[in-house]
PDB file of N, CA, C and O in Angstrom:
ATOM      1  N   MET A   1      24.241 -15.791 -12.645  1.00  0.00           N
ATOM      2  CA  MET A   1      22.981 -15.730 -12.667  1.00  0.00           C
ATOM      3  C   MET A   1      22.457 -15.182 -11.125  1.00  0.00           C
ATOM      4  O   MET A   1      22.848 -15.614 -10.041  1.00  0.00           O
ATOM      5  N   PRO A   2      21.550 -14.202 -11.342  1.00  0.00           N
ATOM      6  CA  PRO A   2      21.296 -13.526  -9.997  1.00  0.00           C
ATOM      7  C   PRO A   2      20.488 -14.525  -9.035  1.00  0.00           C
ATOM      8  O   PRO A   2      19.903 -15.508  -9.489  1.00  0.00           O
ATOM      9  N   THR A   3      20.498 -14.248  -7.886  1.00  0.00           N
ATOM     10  CA  THR A   3      19.831 -14.889  -6.739  1.00  0.00           C
ATOM     11  C   THR A   3      18.336 -14.528  -6.675  1.00  0.00           C
ATOM     12  O   THR A   3      17.835 -13.521  -7.178  1.00  0.00           O
ATOM     13  N   VAL A   4      17.671 -15.522  -5.964  1.00  0.00           N
ATOM     14  CA  VAL A   4      16.216 -15.114  -5.810  1.00  0.00           C
ATOM     15  C   VAL A   4      16.090 -13.694  -4.980  1.00  0.00           C
ATOM     16  O   VAL A   4      15.243 -12.838  -5.235  1.00  0.00           O
ATOM     17  N   LYS A   5      17.031 -13.603  -3.995  1.00  0.00           N
ATOM     18  CA  LYS A   5      16.983 -12.309  -3.169  1.00  0.00           C
ATOM     19  C   LYS A   5      17.295 -11.304  -4.137  1.00  0.00           C
ATOM     20  O   LYS A   5      16.527 -10.346  -4.228  1.00  0.00           O
ATOM     21  N   GLU A   6      18.457 -11.382  -4.989  1.00  0.00           N
ATOM     22  CA  GLU A   6      18.709 -10.103  -5.848  1.00  0.00           C
ATOM     23  C   GLU A   6      17.524  -9.906  -6.694  1.00  0.00           C
ATOM     24  O   GLU A   6      17.077  -8.762  -6.784  1.00  0.00           O
ATOM     25  N   LEU A   7      16.955 -10.870  -7.328  1.00  0.00           N
ATOM     26  CA  LEU A   7      15.709 -10.599  -7.991  1.00  0.00           C
ATOM     27  C   LEU A   7      14.607 -10.027  -7.101  1.00  0.00           C
ATOM     28  O   LEU A   7      14.045  -8.993  -7.463  1.00  0.00           O
ATOM     29  N   GLY A   8      14.321 -10.520  -6.166  1.00  0.00           N
ATOM     30  CA  GLY A   8      13.309  -9.861  -5.226  1.00  0.00           C
ATOM     31  C   GLY A   8      13.544  -8.503  -4.922  1.00  0.00           C
ATOM     32  O   GLY A   8      12.625  -7.688  -5.000  1.00  0.00           O
ATOM     33  N   ASP A   9      14.922  -8.112  -4.514  1.00  0.00           N
ATOM     34  CA  ASP A   9      15.323  -6.744  -4.290  1.00  0.00           C
ATOM     35  C   ASP A   9      15.110  -5.807  -5.570  1.00  0.00           C
ATOM     36  O   ASP A   9      14.659  -4.665  -5.483  1.00  0.00           O
ATOM     37  N   SER A  10      15.439  -6.343  -6.616  1.00  0.00           N
ATOM     38  CA  SER A  10      15.176  -5.512  -7.904  1.00  0.00           C
ATOM     39  C   SER A  10      13.733  -5.340  -8.129  1.00  0.00           C
ATOM     40  O   SER A  10      13.294  -4.307  -8.635  1.00  0.00           O
ATOM     41  N   ARG A  11      12.922  -6.398  -7.742  1.00  0.00           N
ATOM     42  CA  ARG A  11      11.550  -6.203  -7.957  1.00  0.00           C
ATOM     43  C   ARG A  11      10.905  -5.330  -6.929  1.00  0.00           C
ATOM     44  O   ARG A  11       9.903  -4.682  -7.234  1.00  0.00           O
ATOM     45  N   LEU A  12      11.409  -5.276  -5.754  1.00  0.00           N
ATOM     46  CA  LEU A  12      10.878  -4.194  -4.710  1.00  0.00           C
ATOM     47  C   LEU A  12      11.273  -2.703  -5.265  1.00  0.00           C
ATOM     48  O   LEU A  12      10.498  -1.760  -5.110  1.00  0.00           O
ATOM     49  N   LYS A  13      12.372  -2.580  -5.836  1.00  0.00           N
ATOM     50  CA  LYS A  13      12.778  -1.276  -6.380  1.00  0.00           C
ATOM     51  C   LYS A  13      11.836  -0.903  -7.374  1.00  0.00           C
ATOM     52  O   LYS A  13      11.354   0.230  -7.376  1.00  0.00           O
ATOM     53  N   LEU A  14      11.515  -1.808  -8.268  1.00  0.00           N
ATOM     54  CA  LEU A  14      10.537  -1.351  -9.370  1.00  0.00           C
ATOM     55  C   LEU A  14       9.195  -1.039  -8.764  1.00  0.00           C
ATOM     56  O   LEU A  14       8.619  -0.014  -9.127  1.00  0.00           O
ATOM     57  N   PHE A  15       8.641  -1.849  -7.856  1.00  0.00           N
ATOM     58  CA  PHE A  15       7.527  -1.402  -7.177  1.00  0.00           C
ATOM     59  C   PHE A  15       7.503   0.029  -6.548  1.00  0.00           C
ATOM     60  O   PHE A  15       6.515   0.754  -6.664  1.00  0.00           O
ATOM     61  N   ALA A  16       8.575   0.386  -5.912  1.00  0.00           N
ATOM     62  CA  ALA A  16       8.829   1.636  -5.454  1.00  0.00           C
ATOM     63  C   ALA A  16       8.707   2.814  -6.401  1.00  0.00           C
ATOM     64  O   ALA A  16       8.165   3.902  -6.203  1.00  0.00           O
ATOM     65  N   ASP A  17       9.359   2.334  -7.518  1.00  0.00           N
ATOM     66  CA  ASP A  17       9.355   3.378  -8.754  1.00  0.00           C
ATOM     67  C   ASP A  17       7.964   3.552  -9.263  1.00  0.00           C
ATOM     68  O   ASP A  17       7.580   4.673  -9.596  1.00  0.00           O
ATOM     69  N   ALA A  18       7.144   2.453  -9.346  1.00  0.00           N
ATOM     70  CA  ALA A  18       5.827   2.559  -9.712  1.00  0.00           C
ATOM     71  C   ALA A  18       5.046   3.347  -8.739  1.00  0.00           C
ATOM     72  O   ALA A  18       4.297   4.237  -9.143  1.00  0.00           O
ATOM     73  N   ARG A  19       5.167   3.087  -7.527  1.00  0.00           N
ATOM     74  CA  ARG A  19       4.450   3.732  -6.473  1.00  0.00           C
ATOM     75  C   ARG A  19       4.677   5.307  -6.536  1.00  0.00           C
ATOM     76  O   ARG A  19       3.794   6.144  -6.349  1.00  0.00           O
ATOM     77  N   SER A  20       5.974   5.559  -6.823  1.00  0.00           N
ATOM     78  CA  SER A  20       6.431   6.935  -6.998  1.00  0.00           C
ATOM     79  C   SER A  20       5.496   7.685  -8.006  1.00  0.00           C
ATOM     80  O   SER A  20       4.952   8.759  -7.748  1.00  0.00           O
ATOM     81  N   ILE A  21       5.369   6.985  -9.206  1.00  0.00           N
ATOM     82  CA  ILE A  21       4.730   7.597 -10.293  1.00  0.00           C
ATOM     83  C   ILE A  21       3.229   7.931  -9.863  1.00  0.00           C
ATOM     84  O   ILE A  21       2.661   8.986 -10.146  1.00  0.00           O
ATOM     85  N   ILE A  22       2.644   6.829  -9.104  1.00  0.00           N
ATOM     86  CA  ILE A  22       1.350   7.094  -8.726  1.00  0.00           C
ATOM     87  C   ILE A  22       1.090   8.133  -7.755  1.00  0.00           C
ATOM     88  O   ILE A  22       0.098   8.859  -7.815  1.00  0.00           O
ATOM     89  N   ASP A  23       2.138   8.218  -6.702  1.00  0.00           N
ATOM     90  CA  ASP A  23       2.195   9.290  -5.756  1.00  0.00           C
ATOM     91  C   ASP A  23       2.269  10.706  -6.510  1.00  0.00           C
ATOM     92  O   ASP A  23       1.541  11.648  -6.198  1.00  0.00           O
ATOM     93  N   THR A  24       3.122  10.750  -7.424  1.00  0.00           N
ATOM     94  CA  THR A  24       3.362  12.138  -7.994  1.00  0.00           C
ATOM     95  C   THR A  24       1.910  12.615  -8.677  1.00  0.00           C
ATOM     96  O   THR A  24       1.506  13.770  -8.544  1.00  0.00           O
ATOM     97  N   ALA A  25       1.324  11.808  -9.268  1.00  0.00           N
ATOM     98  CA  ALA A  25       0.042  12.057  -9.830  1.00  0.00           C
ATOM     99  C   ALA A  25      -0.907  12.338  -8.817  1.00  0.00           C
ATOM    100  O   ALA A  25      -1.584  13.350  -9.001  1.00  0.00           O
ATOM    101  N   GLU A  26      -1.098  11.731  -7.873  1.00  0.00           N
ATOM    102  CA  GLU A  26      -2.068  11.917  -6.770  1.00  0.00           C
ATOM    103  C   GLU A  26      -1.833  13.202  -6.046  1.00  0.00           C
ATOM    104  O   GLU A  26      -2.769  13.901  -5.660  1.00  0.00           O
ATOM    105  N   LYS A  27      -0.431  13.544  -5.843  1.00  0.00           N
ATOM    106  CA  LYS A  27      -0.226  14.702  -5.155  1.00  0.00           C
ATOM    107  C   LYS A  27      -0.530  15.915  -5.958  1.00  0.00           C
ATOM    108  O   LYS A  27      -0.723  16.993  -5.396  1.00  0.00           O
ATOM    109  N   ALA A  28      -0.586  15.771  -7.366  1.00  0.00           N
ATOM    110  CA  ALA A  28      -0.937  16.881  -8.214  1.00  0.00           C
ATOM    111  C   ALA A  28      -2.439  16.810  -8.446  1.00  0.00           C
ATOM    112  O   ALA A  28      -3.000  17.656  -9.142  1.00  0.00           O
ATOM    113  N   GLY A  29      -3.077  15.833  -7.884  1.00  0.00           N
ATOM    114  CA  GLY A  29      -4.648  15.943  -8.032  1.00  0.00           C
ATOM    115  C   GLY A  29      -5.089  15.428  -9.430  1.00  0.00           C
ATOM    116  O   GLY A  29      -6.122  15.875  -9.929  1.00  0.00           O
ATOM    117  N   ARG A  30      -4.374  14.547 -10.043  1.00  0.00           N
ATOM    118  CA  ARG A  30      -4.716  14.228 -11.273  1.00  0.00           C
ATOM    119  C   ARG A  30      -4.276  12.729 -11.584  1.00  0.00           C
ATOM    120  O   ARG A  30      -3.440  12.098 -10.937  1.00  0.00           O
ATOM    121  N   ALA A  31      -5.030  12.244 -12.756  1.00  0.00           N
ATOM    122  CA  ALA A  31      -4.484  10.944 -13.104  1.00  0.00           C
ATOM    123  C   ALA A  31      -3.242  11.115 -13.741  1.00  0.00           C
ATOM    124  O   ALA A  31      -2.756  12.212 -14.019  1.00  0.00           O
ATOM    125  N   MET A  32      -2.597   9.728 -14.031  1.00  0.00           N
ATOM    126  CA  MET A  32      -1.399   9.703 -14.552  1.00  0.00           C
ATOM    127  C   MET A  32      -1.419  10.211 -15.899  1.00  0.00           C
ATOM    128  O   MET A  32      -2.387   9.999 -16.628  1.00  0.00           O
ATOM    129  N   SER A  33      -0.418  10.866 -16.277  1.00  0.00           N
ATOM    130  CA  SER A  33      -0.291  11.381 -17.739  1.00  0.00           C
ATOM    131  C   SER A  33       0.014  10.087 -18.609  1.00  0.00           C
ATOM    132  O   SER A  33       0.267   9.005 -18.080  1.00  0.00           O
ATOM    133  N   ALA A  34      -0.026  10.268 -19.894  1.00  0.00           N
ATOM    134  CA  ALA A  34       0.258   9.190 -20.847  1.00  0.00           C
ATOM    135  C   ALA A  34       1.554   8.695 -20.640  1.00  0.00           C
ATOM    136  O   ALA A  34       1.757   7.485 -20.549  1.00  0.00           O
ATOM    137  N   PRO A  35       2.611   9.684 -20.542  1.00  0.00           N
ATOM    138  CA  PRO A  35       3.887   9.211 -20.441  1.00  0.00           C
ATOM    139  C   PRO A  35       4.042   8.394 -18.993  1.00  0.00           C
ATOM    140  O   PRO A  35       4.656   7.329 -18.942  1.00  0.00           O
ATOM    141  N   GLU A  36       3.569   8.859 -18.101  1.00  0.00           N
ATOM    142  CA  GLU A  36       3.574   8.372 -16.680  1.00  0.00           C
ATOM    143  C   GLU A  36       3.027   6.917 -16.761  1.00  0.00           C
ATOM    144  O   GLU A  36       3.601   5.907 -16.353  1.00  0.00           O
ATOM    145  N   SER A  37       1.734   7.003 -17.404  1.00  0.00           N
ATOM    146  CA  SER A  37       1.107   5.489 -17.484  1.00  0.00           C
ATOM    147  C   SER A  37       1.965   4.498 -18.264  1.00  0.00           C
ATOM    148  O   SER A  37       2.047   3.318 -17.922  1.00  0.00           O
ATOM    149  N   GLU A  38       2.603   5.001 -19.322  1.00  0.00           N
ATOM    150  CA  GLU A  38       3.531   4.087 -20.167  1.00  0.00           C
ATOM    151  C   GLU A  38       4.568   3.704 -19.251  1.00  0.00           C
ATOM    152  O   GLU A  38       4.848   2.511 -19.134  1.00  0.00           O
ATOM    153  N   ARG A  39       5.172   4.590 -18.583  1.00  0.00           N
ATOM    154  CA  ARG A  39       6.512   4.228 -17.830  1.00  0.00           C
ATOM    155  C   ARG A  39       5.901   3.166 -16.669  1.00  0.00           C
ATOM    156  O   ARG A  39       6.564   2.165 -16.398  1.00  0.00           O
ATOM    157  N   TYR A  40       4.723   3.395 -16.048  1.00  0.00           N
ATOM    158  CA  TYR A  40       4.223   2.619 -14.958  1.00  0.00           C
ATOM    159  C   TYR A  40       4.087   1.091 -15.619  1.00  0.00           C
ATOM    160  O   TYR A  40       4.481   0.080 -15.036  1.00  0.00           O
ATOM    161  N   ASP A  41       3.535   1.097 -16.778  1.00  0.00           N
ATOM    162  CA  ASP A  41       3.245  -0.148 -17.462  1.00  0.00           C
ATOM    163  C   ASP A  41       4.466  -0.886 -17.618  1.00  0.00           C
ATOM    164  O   ASP A  41       4.544  -2.074 -17.302  1.00  0.00           O
ATOM    165  N   LYS A  42       5.574  -0.122 -18.169  1.00  0.00           N
ATOM    166  CA  LYS A  42       6.917  -0.924 -18.335  1.00  0.00           C
ATOM    167  C   LYS A  42       7.488  -1.447 -17.173  1.00  0.00           C
ATOM    168  O   LYS A  42       8.051  -2.540 -17.133  1.00  0.00           O
ATOM    169  N   ILE A  43       7.331  -0.557 -16.065  1.00  0.00           N
ATOM    170  CA  ILE A  43       7.872  -0.991 -14.840  1.00  0.00           C
ATOM    171  C   ILE A  43       7.105  -2.326 -14.238  1.00  0.00           C
ATOM    172  O   ILE A  43       7.750  -3.168 -13.614  1.00  0.00           O
ATOM    173  N   MET A  44       5.908  -2.440 -14.429  1.00  0.00           N
ATOM    174  CA  MET A  44       5.101  -3.449 -13.858  1.00  0.00           C
ATOM    175  C   MET A  44       5.421  -4.638 -14.769  1.00  0.00           C
ATOM    176  O   MET A  44       5.546  -5.764 -14.287  1.00  0.00           O
ATOM    177  N   ALA A  45       5.546  -4.418 -15.989  1.00  0.00           N
ATOM    178  CA  ALA A  45       6.031  -5.550 -16.904  1.00  0.00           C
ATOM    179  C   ALA A  45       7.364  -6.073 -16.570  1.00  0.00           C
ATOM    180  O   ALA A  45       7.519  -7.284 -16.732  1.00  0.00           O
ATOM    181  N   ALA A  46       8.291  -5.422 -16.161  1.00  0.00           N
ATOM    182  CA  ALA A  46       9.606  -5.807 -15.750  1.00  0.00           C
ATOM    183  C   ALA A  46       9.487  -6.472 -14.462  1.00  0.00           C
ATOM    184  O   ALA A  46      10.245  -7.415 -14.237  1.00  0.00           O
ATOM    185  N   ALA A  47       8.627  -6.106 -13.571  1.00  0.00           N
ATOM    186  CA  ALA A  47       8.370  -6.645 -12.303  1.00  0.00           C
ATOM    187  C   ALA A  47       7.874  -8.224 -12.550  1.00  0.00           C
ATOM    188  O   ALA A  47       8.381  -9.185 -11.970  1.00  0.00           O
ATOM    189  N   ASP A  48       6.899  -8.298 -13.421  1.00  0.00           N
ATOM    190  CA  ASP A  48       6.390  -9.528 -13.912  1.00  0.00           C
ATOM    191  C   ASP A  48       7.507 -10.395 -14.300  1.00  0.00           C
ATOM    192  O   ASP A  48       7.532 -11.510 -13.778  1.00  0.00           O
ATOM    193  N   VAL A  49       8.498 -10.057 -15.183  1.00  0.00           N
ATOM    194  CA  VAL A  49       9.464 -10.812 -15.782  1.00  0.00           C
ATOM    195  C   VAL A  49      10.416 -11.286 -14.484  1.00  0.00           C
ATOM    196  O   VAL A  49      10.846 -12.437 -14.405  1.00  0.00           O
ATOM    197  N   LEU A  50      10.664 -10.355 -13.573  1.00  0.00           N
ATOM    198  CA  LEU A  50      11.529 -10.896 -12.474  1.00  0.00           C
ATOM    199  C   LEU A  50      10.719 -11.930 -11.603  1.00  0.00           C
ATOM    200  O   LEU A  50      11.356 -12.843 -11.078  1.00  0.00           O
ATOM    201  N   HIS A  51       9.594 -11.861 -11.447  1.00  0.00           N
ATOM    202  CA  HIS A  51       8.745 -12.682 -10.789  1.00  0.00           C
ATOM    203  C   HIS A  51       8.686 -14.068 -11.499  1.00  0.00           C
ATOM    204  O   HIS A  51       8.743 -15.107 -10.842  1.00  0.00           O
ATOM    205  N   ALA A  52       8.588 -14.059 -12.655  1.00  0.00           N
ATOM    206  CA  ALA A  52       8.796 -15.321 -13.376  1.00  0.00           C
ATOM    207  C   ALA A  52      10.080 -15.936 -13.320  1.00  0.00           C
ATOM    208  O   ALA A  52      10.184 -17.162 -13.276  1.00  0.00           O
ATOM    209  N   GLN A  53      11.103 -15.147 -13.319  1.00  0.00           N
ATOM    210  CA  GLN A  53      12.502 -15.684 -13.081  1.00  0.00           C
ATOM    211  C   GLN A  53      12.722 -16.265 -11.647  1.00  0.00           C
ATOM    212  O   GLN A  53      13.359 -17.302 -11.461  1.00  0.00           O
ATOM    213  N   MET A  54      12.150 -15.523 -10.637  1.00  0.00           N
ATOM    214  CA  MET A  54      12.179 -16.083  -9.277  1.00  0.00           C
ATOM    215  C   MET A  54      11.401 -17.546  -9.078  1.00  0.00           C
ATOM    216  O   MET A  54      11.827 -18.471  -8.386  1.00  0.00           O
ATOM    217  N   LYS A  55      10.176 -17.539  -9.836  1.00  0.00           N
ATOM    218  CA  LYS A  55       9.569 -18.790  -9.859  1.00  0.00           C
ATOM    219  C   LYS A  55      10.385 -19.900 -10.415  1.00  0.00           C
ATOM    220  O   LYS A  55      10.481 -20.997  -9.864  1.00  0.00           O
ATOM    221  N   ASP A  56      11.026 -19.542 -11.639  1.00  0.00           N
ATOM    222  CA  ASP A  56      11.734 -20.579 -12.224  1.00  0.00           C
ATOM    223  C   ASP A  56      13.114 -21.189 -11.383  1.00  0.00           C
ATOM    224  O   ASP A  56      13.519 -22.351 -11.392  1.00  0.00           O
ATOM    225  N   ILE A  57      13.622 -20.155 -10.746  1.00  0.00           N
ATOM    226  CA  ILE A  57      14.569 -20.600  -9.838  1.00  0.00           C
ATOM    227  C   ILE A  57      14.188 -21.464  -8.535  1.00  0.00           C
ATOM    228  O   ILE A  57      14.938 -22.321  -8.067  1.00  0.00           O
ATOM    229  N   HIS A  58      13.026 -21.156  -8.050  1.00  0.00           N
ATOM    230  CA  HIS A  58      12.437 -21.933  -6.897  1.00  0.00           C
ATOM    231  C   HIS A  58      12.028 -23.337  -7.482  1.00  0.00           C
ATOM    232  O   HIS A  58      12.113 -24.366  -6.812  1.00  0.00           O
ATOM    233  N   GLY A  59      11.595 -23.304  -8.731  1.00  0.00           N
ATOM    234  CA  GLY A  59      11.217 -24.537  -9.370  1.00  0.00           C
ATOM    235  C   GLY A  59      12.343 -25.499  -9.585  1.00  0.00           C
ATOM    236  O   GLY A  59      12.224 -26.718  -9.468  1.00  0.00           O
ATOM    237  N   THR A  60      13.457 -24.863  -9.912  1.00  0.00           N
ATOM    238  CA  THR A  60      14.823 -25.599 -10.123  1.00  0.00           C
ATOM    239  C   THR A  60      15.295 -26.159  -8.873  1.00  0.00           C
ATOM    240  O   THR A  60      15.659 -27.331  -8.780  1.00  0.00           O
ATOM    241  N   GLN A  61      15.294 -25.297  -7.865  1.00  0.00           N
ATOM    242  CA  GLN A  61      15.663 -25.652  -6.537  1.00  0.00           C
ATOM    243  C   GLN A  61      15.061 -26.856  -6.019  1.00  0.00           C
ATOM    244  O   GLN A  61      15.722 -27.788  -5.560  1.00  0.00           O
ATOM    245  N   ARG A  62      13.550 -26.827  -6.110  1.00  0.00           N
ATOM    246  CA  ARG A  62      12.928 -28.022  -5.780  1.00  0.00           C
ATOM    247  C   ARG A  62      13.108 -29.165  -6.307  1.00  0.00           C
ATOM    248  O   ARG A  62      13.084 -30.183  -5.616  1.00  0.00           O
ATOM    249  N   ARG A  63      13.324 -29.191  -7.649  1.00  0.00           N
ATOM    250  CA  ARG A  63      13.669 -30.385  -8.401  1.00  0.00           C
ATOM    251  C   ARG A  63      14.970 -30.844  -8.086  1.00  0.00           C
ATOM    252  O   ARG A  63      15.186 -32.056  -8.088  1.00  0.00           O
ATOM    253  N   LYS A  64      15.907 -29.997  -7.804  1.00  0.00           N
ATOM    254  CA  LYS A  64      17.237 -30.503  -7.363  1.00  0.00           C
ATOM    255  C   LYS A  64      17.224 -31.175  -5.938  1.00  0.00           C
ATOM    256  O   LYS A  64      18.025 -32.049  -5.608  1.00  0.00           O
ATOM    257  N   GLU A  65      16.232 -30.678  -5.136  1.00  0.00           N
ATOM    258  CA  GLU A  65      16.109 -31.265  -3.737  1.00  0.00           C
ATOM    259  C   GLU A  65      15.504 -32.660  -3.840  1.00  0.00           C
ATOM    260  O   GLU A  65      15.798 -33.531  -3.022  1.00  0.00           O
ATOM    261  N   LYS A  66      14.661 -32.871  -4.842  1.00  0.00           N
ATOM    262  CA  LYS A  66      14.114 -34.173  -4.857  1.00  0.00           C
ATOM    263  C   LYS A  66      15.042 -35.255  -5.605  1.00  0.00           C
ATOM    264  O   LYS A  66      14.789 -36.460  -5.592  1.00  0.00           O
ATOM    265  N   LEU A  67      15.983 -34.765  -6.161  1.00  0.00           N
ATOM    266  CA  LEU A  67      16.879 -35.722  -6.694  1.00  0.00           C
ATOM    267  C   LEU A  67      17.924 -36.543  -5.793  1.00  0.00           C
ATOM    268  O   LEU A  67      18.678 -37.363  -6.316  1.00  0.00           O
TER     269      LEU A  67
END
């Protein structure tokens, strides 16, 4: 099972990838294309999943501390 740090690092990488898509479109002076928008949405959904996993791990750790 990955650690919170590993999940956080993966999430940061996803955010960098998403930012790159936005930057590419902005540098070209246009909105994101349909494929770019789809890729961006998939990246952000994956980041949301990682965030949920991080919250689960934190919750489990807190419960263990209370026992």
